[in-house]
C-alpha positions in Angstrom: -2.1 -38.6 14.3 0.2 -35.7 15.7 -1.2 -32.3 15.5 0.5 -29.6 13.4 2.4 -27.2 15.5 0.8 -23.7 15.4 3.2 -20.8 14.8 2.4 -18.3 17.7 5.2 -15.9 16.7 4.4 -12.2 16.0 4.5 -10.6 12.6 7.4 -8.3 12.0 6.7 -5.3 9.6 10.1 -4.5 8.1 11.1 -1.5 6.0 14.0 -2.6 3.8 15.9 0.3 2.1 18.9 -0.1 -0.2 21.4 2.2 1.5 22.6 5.3 -0.4 20.0 4.9 -3.1 18.8 8.2 -4.4 15.9 8.3 -4.7 15.5 5.5 -2.2 14.8 2.0 -3.4 12.7 0.3 -0.7 10.2 -2.4 0.3 7.8 -2.9 3.2 7.3 -6.5 4.1 5.7 -8.6 6.8 7.4 -11.8 8.0 6.8 -14.1 11.0 9.2 -13.9 13.9 9.8 -17.6 13.5 11.5 -16.9 10.1 15.1 -18.0 10.0 17.7 -15.6 8.7 18.3 -18.1 5.8 14.6 -17.8 4.8 14.7 -14.0 5.3 17.5 -14.0 2.8 15.2 -15.8 0.3 12.4 -13.3 1.0 14.7 -10.3 0.5 16.0 -11.7 -2.8 12.4 -11.9 -4.1 11.1 -8.6 -2.7 14.2 -6.7 -3.8 14.5 -8.3 -7.2 17.9 -9.8 -6.9 18.9 -13.2 -8.5 20.7 -14.9 -5.6 23.9 -15.1 -7.6 26.3 -13.8 -4.9 27.2 -14.3 -1.2 25.4 -12.4 1.5 25.4 -11.8 5.2 23.3 -10.1 8.0 24.9 -7.9 10.6 22.9 -7.7 13.8 24.5 -5.8 16.8 28.0 -6.3 15.3 27.5 -10.1 14.8 27.6 -11.7 11.4 25.1 -14.3 10.2 25.2 -16.1 6.9 26.6 -19.3 5.4 29.6 -20.3 7.5 32.8 -21.1 5.6 35.9 -22.5 7.4 38.1 -20.8 4.8 37.1 -17.3 5.9 39.1 -15.3 8.4 35.9 -14.0 10.2 33.3 -15.8 12.3 30.0 -16.1 10.7 27.1 -17.7 12.6 24.9 -20.0 10.8 21.8 -18.2 9.5 19.8 -21.4 9.3 20.0 -21.9 13.0 18.7 -18.5 14.2 15.3 -16.9 13.9 14.4 -13.3 13.5 12.6 -13.2 16.9 15.8 -14.5 18.6 17.9 -11.5 17.6 15.5 -8.7 16.8 13.6 -7.6 19.9 11.0 -5.1 18.7 10.0 -1.9 17.1 12.8 0.5 15.9 15.4 -2.3 16.0 17.7 -2.1 13.0 20.1 -4.5 11.2 21.9 -4.8 7.9 21.5 -7.2 5.0 24.5 -7.1 2.6 24.3 -8.8 -0.7 27.1 -9.3 -3.2 30.3 -8.6 -1.3 32.0 -7.2 -4.5 29.2 -4.7 -5.3 28.3 -4.4 -1.5 24.6 -3.9 -1.8 23.8 -2.9 1.9 20.2 -2.9 2.9 19.1 -1.1 6.1 16.3 -3.0 7.8 14.0 -1.3 10.3 11.3 -3.0 12.4 8.4 -0.6 11.9 5.7 -2.6 13.7 5.1 -5.8 15.6 1.7 -7.3 14.9 -0.5 -10.2 15.7 -0.9 -12.4 12.7 -4.1 -11.9 10.7 -6.2 -15.0 10.2 -6.1 -16.3 6.7 -2.9 -14.2 5.8 0.0 -16.3 4.5 3.3 -14.7 5.4 5.7 -13.4 4.1 3.9 -10.6 2.2 5.2 -7.5 0.6 2.9 -4.5 1.4 4.5 -1.9 -0.9 7.7 -0.6 -2.3 9.3 1.9 -4.6 11.6 1.6 -7.6 13.4 -1.2 -9.4 16.3 -3.0 -7.9 19.6 -2.1 -9.7 20.8 -4.8 -12.2 23.0 -7.6 -10.8 26.7 -6.9 -11.3 26.3 -3.2 -12.2 29.1 -2.4 -9.8 27.4 -1.3 -6.6 25.5 1.8 -5.7 28.5 4.0 -6.7 28.3 2.6 -10.3 24.6 2.5 -10.6 24.4 6.3 -11.2 26.9 6.0 -14.0 24.9 3.2 -15.5 21.7 5.2 -15.3 23.3 8.2 -16.9 24.5 6.1 -19.8 21.1 4.3 -20.2 19.1 7.6 -20.2 21.3 9.4 -22.7 21.5 7.9 -26.3 24.5 10.2 -26.9 26.5 8.8 -24.0 29.6 6.9 -25.1 28.5 3.9 -23.0 24.8 3.9 -23.9 24.9 1.1 -26.5 27.1 -1.1 -24.3 24.8 -0.8 -21.3 21.6 -1.2 -23.2 23.0 -4.3 -24.8 24.2 -5.6 -21.5 20.8 -5.0 -19.8 18.9 -6.6 -22.7 17.3 -3.4 -24.2 15.9 -1.1 -21.6 15.7 -0.5 -17.8 13.0 1.3 -16.0 14.3 2.5 -12.6 10.8 3.3 -11.4 9.3 -0.2 -12.1 8.1 -2.3 -9.2 5.5 -5.1 -9.6 4.0 -5.7 -6.2 1.7 -8.5 -7.4 4.5 -10.3 -9.1 6.6 -10.1 -5.9 3.8 -11.5 -3.8 3.1 -14.3 -6.2 6.7 -15.4 -5.9 6.6 -15.1 -2.1 3.5 -17.3 -2.0 5.6 -20.0 -3.7 8.2 -20.1 -1.0 
């Protein structure tokens, strides 16, 4: 019977920050270097709280990685065929994850640490984070502030529209680490 191949790749500790969010919306995650960018997309969807309803891409050293489409005018390399450790060399390396090209949610990703895997730990894992991810389709970071102003102020002319749209209420400070890690364990 063939033996199972052991993953000897290092653990990358990544700080993921939603660009231009004030106060910052961020997560700290650990993933194996053997993680493909396609899988990293799945991990980021869970950790940030998105619903995977839109297109995405990674930008690493001015190269684009995502789901190739022959109808596009630009070259996008297949994210399923490249692993994190192949493109991201080490500590302090940075790259971008963009989700939803219309709203353009850009995430700055920084390699904080390179670690040896801990025995018994199943990766990926989210270590910590701050604040809720903005709602899908709110219009990007530039519209998120307008949304929050309307939701916080019952006298705002768009308060009722936005609270109906969001389904009642929205807590911008909410982040449930245990729920995130439970979803990550199901990957």
